[in-house]
C-alpha angles and dihedrals in degrees: 000000000000098000145002110265126234120235091256091055099055118091111265091229089065090060130073123260106239092177086091087072098042125354092222144003088253091057089050092050090049089053091052089055092046093050091052089050093047097052083096091066086074104028091058085079094057110127091011105086092098090061096085150286095294092058094047092049093049091048094050092048091050091047092051092050094049093044091053091052092048090050091055094046092046093047092053091057095039094051092049090052092045090057094048118006092171093067108100092211091056090050091051095047092048089053091051091053093048091049091053092045090055090048092051092045092051094047093049097044089095090074096068093040094051094045091051090048092057115109116264112277095024095111090051090053093046091053090049090050096047114027089192087075088067088086089060095043097099094052090045092052092048090050092052089054089064092057095107089056100043117116125213117296092249093050092049089051092051092048091050091050089053092055097116092046093048091049092053097103092065093047091049089052093048095044092051092047100044106029106028109031119095126178131210117240123266130221119236129208092276092056093252124137116236130187119255128211136152091264096043093050099043098038101037123004098050088060096042119129086219104095094195091052092047093052098037094048090048089053093048090045093049094046090065093043088054091058091056099041097107094046092049092046091051091051093048093042090053091050091052092046090052091053093046092051092048092049090053093046090052094047100245119155089235142350088257091059090052094050094045096051097077089046089059089227131135123231088244092059090046094050093043092063094049098040101042097046095045090051102038103029098046096073091053093048091049088056089050091052091047091051091053092049091051098043094044092042093229120179087226136351107247128183088254090060099054094096097042112132113256093218107036092179092055105050104114118200120234127201123227090250092050090048090053092054091046092051092049090053093047094049096045086098088073093066139246099297092055091039092058090057090051092048093049091052091061098033099049104041098256089144126076105200102158120124109222141146114275095022117137112260126239120017136285144168122225114195112199120202112242093011122053141262127295125203128204122199136143107231120224103169093251132129088232085063089052090055091049090049091050087050093056091044084057090060090047095050093045098048095041091053090046090049091050097050101032132050116248092263091062101031103095120064130211118290087243089070101031096092096050096080092045096050090043088065091054090053092048089051091052092048090050092051092049092053091056096066141011092195106131096228092050091047095052089048091053091046088053090053091049090049086055087064092052092043092054096046104026097039114019097039094032092057089046085057091051090051089051091051092052094043092052091048090054093044092053086057089051093248110156115246106227136164090257091052093048094048091049092048093048093047092051093047093050093045092049092051101041099034129211097313095070115068110231103195131180091272091056090054089063091065090104087072095062105067129068092201094095087073093053102077116252092337107129098068091051090072089066091044091052094046091049089056095043091049089057093045093047088055090052090051090052091049102037104025118194099013090059091045091051091051090050092052090051088052091052092049091050091068109173096339089106136041117263091252091051091049092051093045090052087056090049102260129113107208092175085081127061094233098094090050092050091046091052092051090049090050090056087051091053091052090053090047090056092044091053090050091050090056 
């Protein structure tokens, strides 16, 4: 590759087809105008929710309809910008959508305020009077739980109207990263210069068998990060300060308590994930790092070497099309209904896998009510990419089933559960690969791919979660969050986890700058929570077969109609206890045991 392509230069078949949301930009703009006009279909109930069950039901139904339309309009703009954030038109349209979303949110804020203001027992009576309200009962009960922390109706309205302003730190981070950052080229082991970008480094070079390329690209990558460290720290520090101020205004004991409440998770469950995995997984991962150093005959194990392939001569490439067929085969165990979703994703251009300048880094799935899911990934012809793709297909299958069987109000589950269906697909893919061959070299390669799943969720995201925990503790004590502080925290966290045998240099300490998850509430630790649950369920599927699969499909269809603990218990796992987390850490240890024996 001689250069990084622009969006216009990538083949159209490698991009998603957003015409399924709106056939044209003009149709989208017309819908923005129509949504603004139709805000009155909901606000006509303002001041009336105490009048009876019929009024509340009609209001909630109108709100749900308008919210679904706003989701579709917002997604259309967001996905265009995610594919090419450099394009000025995409930037403008995304801003228009955010403006309207803030306007809608402000106008509709009266609903929560008026429901919370109803006398105790009123909601029970309303549900008895109009059984149709039963479908809204769960969301109503969760809303009533926030009553002690609700501000005045006028204050809530003002906060909602400031939505785009209050979300600015994340946009500043993304705009800097995707539109402004440029990286110098790196030299590979053959003495050739290669281009560097966020996507190229994180999806390709960090896993390269070429040690010089791994280390040189990491240095070039980190040199640019270093130049932006103070800007990124200011953006993140502002985001944290916003959350801390809001938690105090609402009367929470801490910002962590505020962020955990919508997840329906206790502090004990939150701390269990972070504490147990850091203590019990770290020794296994240190062995894994030591094995790589020995097998690859490295002079030292640096942070840039942690994702190096163990068997550089057996690291077969896989095309996007081949990965799609492999994923369809692996997920056939989940039945025809799920399989049709998977097939449609690859058949109908739901996936944007181009690699172009200005494209959002990483991977995500956006599930749009009334349309379907869209997946973003930058393809690099690697099996690690196939696992990531299976992961995002897991989100698509989950949320499309939930959308089919639940109304919009109950479709989306707690963040604590959201990563279980996605990581489950990675485990099913690994199981499928292992059944295809008993040849030792193939088996150790598949185990290495599976360990990539645990590395990403149990190490990368887990240690992001630990950084969040420490940052929030400092912020609650009014300690400023600066670039120096963040680098020191990240360095200490990495050193504590990896021990003395992995070199944590100044570049490694900049890792906090690479992930957007810090702007997404308490999201990072939930990857480890979800993978702990899916590890347990995957074991049940291996042992029980179809009964365990059937339970899992019921869980997916349940969406957000149950709490995360109820969903996991339905699947056969009790995440209120530390046992599934400990078992998952031990399972990773057993994989490394086998890998050591195979070498």
